[in-house]
VEXROTOR-718532 format. One record per atom (N, C-alpha, C): residue in three letters; x, y, z. Coordinates in nm, 3 decimals, always signed. Layout:
N
R:res:c1:c2:c3
R:ala:X:Y:Z
...
END
This chain:
131
R:res:c1:c2:c3
R:met:+5.718:+12.956:+10.786
R:met:+5.719:+12.837:+10.703
R:met:+5.826:+12.852:+10.593
R:lys:+5.832:+12.970:+10.533
R:lys:+5.927:+12.994:+10.428
R:lys:+6.070:+12.986:+10.482
R:lys:+6.095:+13.038:+10.603
R:lys:+6.227:+13.034:+10.665
R:lys:+6.268:+12.889:+10.695
R:leu:+6.174:+12.808:+10.738
R:leu:+6.201:+12.667:+10.766
R:leu:+6.239:+12.593:+10.638
R:phe:+6.170:+12.622:+10.529
R:phe:+6.200:+12.560:+10.400
R:phe:+6.341:+12.598:+10.354
R:ile:+6.377:+12.725:+10.365
R:ile:+6.509:+12.772:+10.324
R:ile:+6.617:+12.709:+10.413
R:leu:+6.591:+12.696:+10.541
R:leu:+6.685:+12.634:+10.633
R:leu:+6.709:+12.487:+10.596
R:leu:+6.602:+12.415:+10.567
R:leu:+6.614:+12.274:+10.527
R:leu:+6.688:+12.260:+10.394
R:leu:+6.656:+12.348:+10.302
R:leu:+6.723:+12.346:+10.172
R:leu:+6.873:+12.374:+10.187
R:thr:+6.910:+12.467:+10.271
R:thr:+7.050:+12.500:+10.295
R:thr:+7.124:+12.382:+10.359
R:ile:+7.063:+12.321:+10.457
R:ile:+7.125:+12.205:+10.524
R:ile:+7.143:+12.090:+10.425
R:thr:+7.042:+12.066:+10.343
R:thr:+7.050:+11.959:+10.243
R:thr:+7.162:+11.986:+10.143
R:thr:+7.173:+12.110:+10.100
R:thr:+7.277:+12.147:+10.004
R:thr:+7.416:+12.130:+10.064
R:leu:+7.436:+12.175:+10.184
R:leu:+7.566:+12.163:+10.250
R:leu:+7.602:+12.017:+10.274
R:thr:+7.505:+11.939:+10.312
R:thr:+7.529:+11.796:+10.336
R:thr:+7.565:+11.726:+10.206
R:ser:+7.498:+11.760:+10.097
R:ser:+7.527:+11.699:+9.968
R:ser:+7.667:+11.734:+9.922
R:cys:+7.707:+11.857:+9.937
R:cys:+7.842:+11.898:+9.897
R:cys:+7.946:+11.826:+9.981
R:lys:+7.920:+11.809:+10.107
R:lys:+8.013:+11.742:+10.196
R:lys:+8.032:+11.597:+10.155
R:asn:+7.927:+11.528:+10.118
R:asn:+7.936:+11.389:+10.074
R:asn:+8.013:+11.377:+9.943
R:asp:+7.996:+11.472:+9.852
R:asp:+8.066:+11.469:+9.725
R:asp:+8.217:+11.475:+9.746
R:ser:+8.263:+11.560:+9.836
R:ser:+8.407:+11.571:+9.859
R:ser:+8.462:+11.443:+9.920
R:lys:+8.387:+11.375:+10.006
R:lys:+8.432:+11.248:+10.061
R:lys:+8.443:+11.144:+9.951
R:thr:+8.351:+11.143:+9.859
R:thr:+8.354:+11.047:+9.750
R:thr:+8.478:+11.068:+9.665
R:glu:+8.511:+11.194:+9.636
R:glu:+8.630:+11.222:+9.556
R:glu:+8.757:+11.178:+9.629
R:asp:+8.765:+11.201:+9.761
R:asp:+8.881:+11.159:+9.838
R:asp:+8.898:+11.008:+9.834
R:ser:+8.791:+10.933:+9.846
R:ser:+8.802:+10.788:+9.847
R:ser:+8.841:+10.736:+9.709
R:lys:+8.802:+10.804:+9.601
R:lys:+8.845:+10.762:+9.467
R:lys:+8.995:+10.777:+9.453
R:val:+9.050:+10.889:+9.500
R:val:+9.193:+10.911:+9.494
R:val:+9.265:+10.806:+9.579
R:glu:+9.210:+10.777:+9.696
R:glu:+9.268:+10.678:+9.785
R:glu:+9.267:+10.541:+9.718
R:asn:+9.156:+10.505:+9.653
R:asn:+9.147:+10.377:+9.584
R:asn:+9.245:+10.369:+9.469
R:glu:+9.265:+10.478:+9.396
R:glu:+9.361:+10.477:+9.285
R:glu:+9.501:+10.450:+9.338
R:asn:+9.535:+10.508:+9.453
R:asn:+9.668:+10.486:+9.510
R:asn:+9.685:+10.343:+9.558
R:thr:+9.581:+10.280:+9.607
R:thr:+9.593:+10.144:+9.658
R:thr:+9.588:+10.041:+9.547
R:glu:+9.555:+10.079:+9.424
R:glu:+9.551:+9.985:+9.313
R:glu:+9.690:+9.954:+9.258
R:leu:+9.791:+10.022:+9.305
R:leu:+9.926:+9.997:+9.256
R:leu:+9.978:+9.865:+9.313
R:thr:+10.046:+9.790:+9.228
R:thr:+10.097:+9.659:+9.264
R:thr:+10.250:+9.661:+9.263
R:phe:+10.311:+9.602:+9.365
R:phe:+10.457:+9.590:+9.370
R:phe:+10.497:+9.469:+9.286
R:ile:+10.591:+9.489:+9.195
R:ile:+10.639:+9.381:+9.109
R:ile:+10.791:+9.377:+9.114
R:gln:+10.844:+9.258:+9.141
R:gln:+10.988:+9.237:+9.142
R:gln:+11.016:+9.129:+9.039
R:gly:+11.098:+9.162:+8.940
R:gly:+11.127:+9.067:+8.834
R:gly:+11.238:+9.117:+8.745
R:glu:+11.247:+9.056:+8.628
R:glu:+11.351:+9.094:+8.533
R:glu:+11.288:+9.166:+8.415
R:phe:+11.349:+9.278:+8.376
R:phe:+11.296:+9.366:+8.274
R:phe:+11.380:+9.359:+8.148
R:val:+11.312:+9.359:+8.033
R:val:+11.380:+9.371:+7.905
R:val:+11.293:+9.454:+7.811
R:tyr:+11.359:+9.539:+7.732
R:tyr:+11.291:+9.617:+7.629
R:tyr:+11.370:+9.597:+7.501
R:tyr:+11.303:+9.541:+7.400
R:tyr:+11.372:+9.510:+7.276
R:tyr:+11.271:+9.513:+7.162
R:ala:+11.304:+9.579:+7.056
R:ala:+11.223:+9.584:+6.934
R:ala:+11.078:+9.623:+6.962
R:asp:+11.060:+9.734:+7.032
R:asp:+10.927:+9.788:+7.061
R:asp:+10.838:+9.697:+7.145
R:ala:+10.898:+9.611:+7.226
R:ala:+10.823:+9.529:+7.321
R:ala:+10.896:+9.530:+7.454
R:ala:+10.822:+9.552:+7.562
R:ala:+10.881:+9.554:+7.695
R:ala:+10.810:+9.452:+7.782
R:val:+10.889:+9.380:+7.864
R:val:+10.835:+9.271:+7.946
R:val:+10.902:+9.273:+8.083
R:ile:+10.823:+9.242:+8.185
R:ile:+10.879:+9.212:+8.317
R:ile:+10.838:+9.069:+8.349
R:gln:+10.939:+8.986:+8.377
R:gln:+10.915:+8.846:+8.409
R:gln:+10.945:+8.824:+8.557
R:thr:+10.844:+8.774:+8.630
R:thr:+10.863:+8.738:+8.770
R:thr:+10.880:+8.586:+8.777
R:arg:+10.889:+8.533:+8.897
R:arg:+10.902:+8.387:+8.911
R:arg:+10.777:+8.314:+8.862
R:lys:+10.662:+8.379:+8.876
R:lys:+10.535:+8.314:+8.841
R:lys:+10.470:+8.367:+8.715
R:asp:+10.488:+8.495:+8.687
R:asp:+10.412:+8.559:+8.579
R:asp:+10.502:+8.638:+8.485
R:val:+10.444:+8.668:+8.370
R:val:+10.507:+8.757:+8.274
R:val:+10.408:+8.869:+8.245
R:tyr:+10.455:+8.992:+8.249
R:tyr:+10.370:+9.108:+8.224
R:tyr:+10.425:+9.186:+8.105
R:gly:+10.337:+9.222:+8.014
R:gly:+10.373:+9.319:+7.912
R:gly:+10.381:+9.454:+7.981
R:val:+10.466:+9.542:+7.935
R:val:+10.481:+9.674:+7.996
R:val:+10.430:+9.778:+7.899
R:val:+10.347:+9.868:+7.948
R:val:+10.297:+9.979:+7.867
R:val:+10.416:+10.067:+7.830
R:ile:+10.432:+10.091:+7.701
R:ile:+10.545:+10.172:+7.655
R:ile:+10.506:+10.319:+7.665
R:asp:+10.565:+10.385:+7.763
R:asp:+10.539:+10.527:+7.786
R:asp:+10.667:+10.590:+7.842
R:glu:+10.656:+10.711:+7.891
R:glu:+10.772:+10.784:+7.942
R:glu:+10.839:+10.711:+8.060
R:lys:+10.759:+10.656:+8.151
R:lys:+10.813:+10.586:+8.268
R:lys:+10.888:+10.460:+8.227
R:met:+10.838:+10.389:+8.124
R:met:+10.905:+10.269:+8.077
R:met:+11.041:+10.306:+8.017
R:his:+11.047:+10.416:+7.941
R:his:+11.173:+10.462:+7.883
R:his:+11.271:+10.505:+7.992
R:glu:+11.219:+10.566:+8.099
R:glu:+11.303:+10.603:+8.213
R:glu:+11.364:+10.478:+8.276
R:leu:+11.284:+10.374:+8.294
R:leu:+11.335:+10.247:+8.348
R:leu:+11.439:+10.187:+8.254
R:asn:+11.411:+10.189:+8.125
R:asn:+11.506:+10.134:+8.028
R:asn:+11.639:+10.208:+8.033
R:asn:+11.637:+10.338:+8.051
R:asn:+11.761:+10.415:+8.062
R:asn:+11.841:+10.376:+8.187
R:gln:+11.771:+10.343:+8.296
R:gln:+11.839:+10.301:+8.419
R:gln:+11.896:+10.160:+8.406
R:val:+11.833:+10.077:+8.322
R:val:+11.873:+9.938:+8.303
R:val:+11.993:+9.926:+8.208
R:glu:+12.004:+10.014:+8.111
R:glu:+12.106:+10.006:+8.005
R:glu:+12.249:+9.983:+8.056
R:pro:+12.296:+10.052:+8.160
R:pro:+12.435:+10.031:+8.204
R:pro:+12.464:+9.887:+8.251
R:phe:+12.362:+9.812:+8.290
R:phe:+12.380:+9.677:+8.341
R:phe:+12.375:+9.570:+8.232
R:lys:+12.340:+9.607:+8.111
R:lys:+12.326:+9.510:+8.002
R:lys:+12.460:+9.485:+7.932
R:met:+12.487:+9.357:+7.904
R:met:+12.604:+9.321:+7.823
R:met:+12.560:+9.309:+7.677
R:glu:+12.437:+9.258:+7.658
R:glu:+12.378:+9.246:+7.525
R:glu:+12.240:+9.308:+7.528
R:ile:+12.189:+9.346:+7.413
R:ile:+12.061:+9.418:+7.409
R:ile:+11.944:+9.335:+7.457
R:thr:+11.956:+9.203:+7.457
R:thr:+11.846:+9.117:+7.501
R:thr:+11.859:+9.073:+7.647
R:asp:+11.959:+9.123:+7.720
R:asp:+11.976:+9.086:+7.860
R:asp:+11.861:+9.138:+7.945
R:met:+11.822:+9.055:+8.042
R:met:+11.717:+9.095:+8.136
R:met:+11.785:+9.142:+8.265
R:val:+11.732:+9.251:+8.323
R:val:+11.792:+9.313:+8.441
R:val:+11.690:+9.313:+8.554
R:pro:+11.730:+9.273:+8.676
R:pro:+11.638:+9.274:+8.791
R:pro:+11.591:+9.416:+8.825
R:val:+11.459:+9.430:+8.843
R:val:+11.400:+9.559:+8.879
R:val:+11.290:+9.539:+8.984
R:glu:+11.260:+9.646:+9.053
R:glu:+11.146:+9.652:+9.144
R:glu:+11.068:+9.777:+9.108
R:ile:+10.940:+9.759:+9.081
R:ile:+10.856:+9.873:+9.042
R:ile:+10.721:+9.865:+9.113
R:arg:+10.648:+9.976:+9.109
R:arg:+10.507:+9.978:+9.146
R:arg:+10.433:+10.020:+9.021
R:gly:+10.324:+9.950:+8.992
R:gly:+10.251:+9.983:+8.871
R:gly:+10.105:+9.944:+8.880
R:lys:+10.033:+9.985:+8.780
R:lys:+9.890:+9.957:+8.771
R:lys:+9.872:+9.841:+8.673
R:leu:+9.809:+9.733:+8.720
R:leu:+9.783:+9.619:+8.633
R:leu:+9.662:+9.646:+8.546
R:ile:+9.675:+9.617:+8.418
R:ile:+9.568:+9.639:+8.321
R:ile:+9.539:+9.506:+8.253
R:pro:+9.415:+9.455:+8.266
R:pro:+9.381:+9.328:+8.200
R:pro:+9.390:+9.341:+8.048
R:lys:+9.430:+9.231:+7.984
R:lys:+9.440:+9.229:+7.838
R:lys:+9.300:+9.240:+7.778
R:pro:+9.282:+9.327:+7.681
R:pro:+9.151:+9.337:+7.615
R:pro:+9.115:+9.207:+7.543
R:glu:+8.987:+9.178:+7.536
R:glu:+8.937:+9.058:+7.469
R:glu:+8.983:+9.056:+7.323
R:gly:+9.037:+8.943:+7.280
R:gly:+9.078:+8.927:+7.141
R:gly:+9.217:+8.977:+7.109
R:glu:+9.286:+9.035:+7.206
R:glu:+9.421:+9.085:+7.183
R:glu:+9.521:+8.977:+7.222
R:glu:+9.630:+8.967:+7.146
R:glu:+9.733:+8.868:+7.177
R:glu:+9.823:+8.922:+7.287
R:gly:+9.888:+8.830:+7.356
R:gly:+9.984:+8.872:+7.457
R:gly:+9.953:+8.813:+7.593
R:trp:+10.020:+8.864:+7.694
R:trp:+10.005:+8.815:+7.830
R:trp:+9.874:+8.864:+7.890
R:pro:+9.825:+8.793:+7.992
R:pro:+9.694:+8.829:+8.051
R:pro:+9.688:+8.970:+8.109
R:phe:+9.803:+9.021:+8.156
R:phe:+9.804:+9.155:+8.215
R:phe:+9.920:+9.236:+8.160
R:lys:+9.895:+9.366:+8.146
R:lys:+10.000:+9.464:+8.119
R:lys:+10.020:+9.541:+8.248
R:val:+10.136:+9.599:+8.264
R:val:+10.161:+9.684:+8.380
R:val:+10.203:+9.822:+8.330
R:glu:+10.138:+9.923:+8.386
R:glu:+10.176:+10.061:+8.358
R:glu:+10.261:+10.108:+8.475
R:ile:+10.388:+10.133:+8.451
R:ile:+10.482:+10.168:+8.557
R:ile:+10.448:+10.306:+8.612
R:lys:+10.431:+10.311:+8.744
R:lys:+10.404:+10.438:+8.811
R:lys:+10.523:+10.484:+8.894
R:glu:+10.602:+10.387:+8.946
R:glu:+10.716:+10.422:+9.032
R:glu:+10.827:+10.319:+9.012
R:ile:+10.948:+10.366:+8.993
R:ile:+11.064:+10.279:+8.983
R:ile:+11.130:+10.279:+9.120
R:ile:+11.134:+10.161:+9.182
R:ile:+11.188:+10.151:+9.317
R:ile:+11.338:+10.119:+9.314
R:lys:+11.375:+10.018:+9.234
R:lys:+11.515:+9.973:+9.236
R:lys:+11.552:+9.904:+9.106
R:val:+11.675:+9.926:+9.061
R:val:+11.732:+9.855:+8.948
R:val:+11.861:+9.793:+9.000
R:ser:+11.879:+9.660:+8.979
R:ser:+11.994:+9.588:+9.034
R:ser:+12.081:+9.533:+8.922
R:lys:+12.205:+9.510:+8.957
R:lys:+12.298:+9.447:+8.865
R:lys:+12.262:+9.299:+8.854
R:pro:+12.257:+9.244:+8.732
R:pro:+12.227:+9.102:+8.717
R:pro:+12.335:+9.015:+8.781
R:asp:+12.296:+8.898:+8.829
R:asp:+12.389:+8.803:+8.890
R:asp:+12.476:+8.742:+8.780
R:pro:+12.607:+8.762:+8.785
R:pro:+12.693:+8.709:+8.679
R:pro:+12.701:+8.556:+8.680
R:asn:+12.668:+8.492:+8.792
R:asn:+12.672:+8.346:+8.801
R:asn:+12.549:+8.280:+8.741
R:lys:+12.447:+8.358:+8.719
R:lys:+12.323:+8.305:+8.661
R:lys:+12.343:+8.294:+8.510
R:asn:+12.347:+8.173:+8.461
R:asn:+12.375:+8.152:+8.319
R:asn:+12.260:+8.073:+8.258
R:asp:+12.148:+8.138:+8.238
R:asp:+12.032:+8.069:+8.182
R:asp:+12.002:+8.112:+8.038
R:val:+12.103:+8.167:+7.970
R:val:+12.087:+8.211:+7.833
R:val:+12.142:+8.103:+7.740
R:val:+12.063:+8.068:+7.641
R:val:+12.106:+7.970:+7.542
R:val:+12.144:+8.047:+7.417
R:lys:+12.266:+8.026:+7.368
R:lys:+12.313:+8.094:+7.248
R:lys:+12.331:+7.988:+7.139
R:leu:+12.282:+8.020:+7.022
R:leu:+12.295:+7.930:+6.908
R:leu:+12.404:+7.978:+6.815
R:gly:+12.471:+7.885:+6.750
R:gly:+12.577:+7.921:+6.658
R:gly:+12.707:+7.856:+6.698
R:ser:+12.800:+7.858:+6.609
R:ser:+12.928:+7.794:+6.639
R:ser:+13.026:+7.896:+6.693
R:gln:+13.109:+7.848:+6.783
R:gln:+13.215:+7.933:+6.838
R:gln:+13.346:+7.890:+6.773
R:glu:+13.424:+7.983:+6.731
R:glu:+13.551:+7.951:+6.665
R:glu:+13.666:+7.972:+6.757
END
């Protein structure tokens, strides 16, 4: 009877440990699938970073990856406020209740591509007189 109890206890313990490792694997898998591909125009100016797509605008979490993207974008800028086409993968973070800003922030996880802006695209309005 005692041997049967120990055998059942051992099987239960091994089965429980096996299920725990599967749960951890699926969490890692879910974290990887939560990344979103975003293609849009990026600008970082005065401690604010934004990616604008055709439909949405995302605030960008200012961290090491954002600074890495900004360094890749710099050679393509003519002025500090120029927006540069980028492709990234990131984690979308909903805006906290009561905070101002766009509905979602994106935390950049992977920089896929930085492109030269189209010189024929002239959608910038400049104020002031030209002499």
